[in-house]
N, C-alpha and C positions, 0 to 999 in steps of 0.2 A: 528721572531719577528712577522710575516705576519702570523694568523693560516690558515690551511688548513681548513676554516668552513666557506671562503671566496668562493661566486660561480666563476668559473670563464666564461669567455666567450671570446672563442677562442682566446686563450694565454695570453689574456688580466686578469684582475682582479675588480671584481666589490670591490668597496671600501667605506664606507658608511663616506659621509663630512655634516658638517655644512654647512650653520644655517638649511636647512630645513632637514638633514638628509634622506637626498635621495641616491641610491647608483650609484655610479657615474664611468662609466666604466674607467680603467688609467694600460698602462702599466706598468711591472715590472720596466722597464729602468728608466719609469717620476716619479718612489715612491724611488727608487734606490736616483736620482738626488733629489730629492725633501728634503731627508733626509742628503746629502751629498755636497750640494753647497751650500756655501753661498752667500751671494744676495749680487750682484755687488752693490757697492753706485751708487744712483743716482749721474749723471754726472752735477759735478758745467756750471755754465753757461761764456759764453765768454763773457764778451765787449770791442769793437772793435772802441777804443776812442780816439776822437781829442782832442787835447790841446789849439790851437786856433794858431796863432802864434807869439804867445812869452811873451803877453804883459799877467801879471799873470791874469786880469782882466778881460779880455777877454776869461777865459775857462767858458762851460757853467755851469749851476746852474747843471742839469744832469751828467755831465764827475763829478762832485765835490763828486755827490750820489754814480753810480761808482767806486770811488776811496774809500772810507770813507767805504764799505761794500767787498772790495779786499782784498782775501789773497793771492792772488801772483800779482803782477805788472813789467808786461810788457815792459819797454818801450825806445823808441829809445835815441840815443843822442841828436836829432831835438831838443827833447821837454823839452820847457825850468824846468830846475829840481826844481822850488817854487811850478811845478804844485803836484808835490809828496809830499808834505805837507799836501795835502786833503786825504795822504792812511790811511787807517787803520794801528793802530800802532804799528799791529803786521803785517802786511802784509808782504812778502819777497818782496823785489824789486830789479830786473833783471834791469841793462843795458844792450839794443841790440847794442853792437857795441862801435864807438871811434870817435870823430872829430881830433882825431891825427891819423896818419899812425895807428892803432891800427887796430883789426882784428874783424872781421862782421862775423857775422855768415850764415848762408847759409836762403833762405825762406824757405827751410826743415826744419831749426833745428828749427826756431821760430814755425812751425807748429805744428812739433813733442812737444815744451816744451809747447804750448797752450793748444791744448790735451790732453797732459799725467796730466797735470794739472786735468784741466778742469773731467777729467777721475778719477781722486781722488777725483772728489767731492767738486772740490775750485770756487772758486768764480776765475775770470781770467780779468781781463783788461791789455788789449793791448792798451801803450798811445804814441800817434804817433802824432810829432807835423800837427799843421793845420787840415784838414779833413781826413777822416782814408779811406778816397772814390779820395781822389786826389791825385793823385803822392805815393798813402801809397799799393798799393798790396792788399785792398780789399776783391778782388776776389780772389785770391790765395787762403786766411786765410777765406774766408766763405767757399769756395769748398772743404777743409781739415779735416774742419771742420763739414762741413755737411756730409762727407764722414765718421768720428767717433761715429754721430750721438749725436754729442754739441750741447745746444743749446746756439743760440749767438744776441747779438743786435749791431746794430749799432749805436754809439754815435754823430752827428757829431758835426765838429768844426767846426770854423770860418775859412778858409783858406786863406793864407796871399796874396796873390792876392786880394783879397777883402776888406781887410786891410786895406792896405796900404793909401787909403781914409780914414781912421779915424784918424789917425795923424793932 
């Protein structure tokens, strides 16, 4: 496929590359990889979202925006289920844990779910009761997302301790 008429430079080929149409020196391996590798999808963004203290009126506008664009919502049993009404109609909703004696996934399992969905190019919301940074394991989650090269945003929520005075 590559003609022998291409000049060689120390085991590499010089290839005519647009837009300047200059010869670029590349290895044969780079050429083969560019022909066979499918481009990886751009990782989706993960939003670590606080749902507030349980009162549906105390969820933030930014949290509602994130839910509306989510492909996947991983939500804690502590988050008020009415918050899920803001999720996109086609979003996959995954409940993590149960208030009764049900099995709760480990933090490593939750991290893997977030990373896997994001690496598939999906927008993920990790919805937590209160604020995601207060008792929310956000340090573990951001560490896993950083290690996987997944972009993320922390969307604060009103923590229950601060909302008590609102009654």
